[in-house]
C-alpha positions, 0 to 999 in steps of 0.5 A: 638619144641626141637632142635632135631626136627628142622634142623636150617640153617643160610644164610649169605652174602653181602647186596642185594645178595638175602638171604631173597628171597632165604628163602621165596622161599624155606620155603613159608615165607613172610619175608620183602625183600629189594630193590637194594639200601637199606638193609631191613634185619637189625635184625636176622629173622626166617622163618616158619618151613617147611618139607624137606626130612622128616625133620622139617627145619627152615632158619635163615636170617642175615644182611650183614656186608656191611649194608647201615645203621648199622656198622659192629661192631653192626651187629657182636654183633647181630649175636654173641648174637643170636649164643651164646643164641642158643648154650647155649640152646642146638641149633646148626646149621646144615649148613650155606649158603654163597651167592655171586652174580656171576654178580659182575664184580669184587669182591670189598672191601665189598664182600671181607670183608663179606667173611673174616668175614664169615671165621673168624666166622665159623672157619676151623672146621665149613667149613664142613657144609658150602655151597658157593652158587652163584646167579644171573646167569641169569644176565651174559653169561654162559661162563662169569659166568663160568670164574668168578666161576673158579676165585672164586675157584682158588684165595686164597683171595676168596673161595679157603681156604674154599673149601680146608677146606671142603666147597662145591660150588653150583649154585642157579638159583632163583627157588624154586627147586634150593633152595630146592636142595641146602638145601637138601644137608645140612639137614642130616648133623651132627650139629656142633658149629661154631668157634664164639660159641666155643669162646663165650660159651666154652672158655668164650672169650670176643667178642672183643677178638674173631677171628671175633671181631679181624677182625672187629677191624682190618677193623675199624682200616684200615678205621680209618687210611684212615680217618686220611690220609684224615684229613692229606690231608685236613690239607695240603690243608688248609696250601696251602689255607692259601697262598691264599686270606683271603676269602678262609680261611674264607670259609674253617673255616666255613666249618669245623665249620659246620662239627663240629656242625654236629658232636655235633648234632649227639652226642646229638642225640645218647645220646637222643636215648640211654636215651630212650632205657634205659627207655624202658628197665627199663619199660620192666624189671618192667613188666617182674618182675610183670608177673613173680610174677603173674605167680608164684602165679597162679601156686601155686593156681593151684597146691593147687586146683589140689591137693584138686580135686584129694583128693575129687575124691579119697574120692568119689571112695572109697565111691563107692567101699564101696557101691558096696561091700555092694550091693554084700553082699546083693545079696549073702544073696538073693541067700542064701535065695532062696536056703533055700526056696527050702528045707524048709517046704511048710508052711514056704515057703509063709513066706519066699516068702514074705521075698524073695519078699521084698528082691527082692524089696530091691535089685531092689531099690538097683540096681536103687540106684547103677545105680544112683550112677554109673551115679553120679560116671561117671559124677564125673569122667567126671568133674574130667577129665575136671578139670584135662584137665583145669589144664593141659591147665593152666599149659601149658599156665603157661609154655608158660608164663614162656617161654615168661619170659625167652625170655624176660630175653634173650631180657633184656640180649641182651639190656644190651649188647647193652647198654654197646655197646652204652656206648662204642660208646658214649665214642668213639664219646666223644673222637672224639669230644674232638679230633675235638675240639683240632683240631679246637683250633689248626686251630684257633691258626694257622689262628691267627698266619697267620693273625698276620704274614700277619699284620706284613708283611703289617706293614713292607711293609708300613714302607719300603714305607715311608722310600723310600718316605723320601729318595726320598724327601731328594734326591730331596732336594740334587740335587738343592743344588748341582746345586747351589754350582756348579754355585757359584763355576763357577761364582767365578772362572770367 
């Protein structure tokens, strides 16, 4: 079905906001729904096509940027790949729905990050086809929900810029009627490309340099800064703990060694999964090439057979036309003979009658033969139509196979991009490992230096103790000698 016949609407928002439930209620699909703790949507999913206001509608389910198991950079790559592929094939989104839970007591960091990514992805021009929909109204009191809704509308860090740019804010009460009413507001709108599609396709900007990619990088740098602050705090704690007992130092050292071992294990696991994905991609590439060659050979054979069948049918039709002309010529001769019979002499009438009877018998046999030829022609035409139908079905099947081959090409391109992303991720993990090893060496040198300092302090304390003992012994020896000298002096004077 072409892009002109299907209205495509995408749903975005945080994890657990109810995107998949909304799609299932509106379209009658059975997409897998997640629980309250884990995200279920990790890939782009399409609903079944359904009718709404006389239009064919299809909804697109996307993972949230706060997914429980997938980094924001991977989710952006998946969404960008889908939007880029669809835009290159002529498909545009007729609308985008961003869902937000009105039951949230406050708009946390994850929700703000989701909406910030959403704004960067759509751009100011794309906001004209955006609906900001609040859900979970049954979980709050009406006056509380209205107060939170007003806060969302009025704050510059939330929905106010989008509403100013042309977006609309609606409510969803978790019913099918409510979902269809929200969709009906978008199905008749003119499809427009979003900012990310302009950047990737029209301007050929790398995904890391797009507005959405820059936002992801900014958020990752903020997380990295927070992580570095935590490391600095750990370093301060470690320096403080060095003043405690040696046992605490050993425990802290064991903890860091365990973390480093976990990091190395994760790196090995990432390398193993990357190698497996690469082998699977190569196998699919070989299968795709074999299928393409087989489809090309089958197409050539079908075209040759179709041309041969058309040539045979043309020869049959030409032969039947020649026979019909000959039969018409015989009938005209019969009519001329009947006319001549009426004006000839009665003596010649018997002879002519005999000839006429013979001509009638010949004509009758010719009619029978013509009927047989007609039946054969009808059968030949029927066979030709069946063969043409078979050829058309074969061409349609081959067209589907070509479409599958193109889909495999798209998947292969997607896997190539994912492979490059994995290589970059592996490089980042390798750099992180090297940094961790350098940090470990620094910590070990610090521990050795501290141990050496403690050893020297103990040696100095021992030397001071020995010197004090020697001084005490010398003092003990000097006191009796002093008493003896004093006694002798007194005796001499006496």
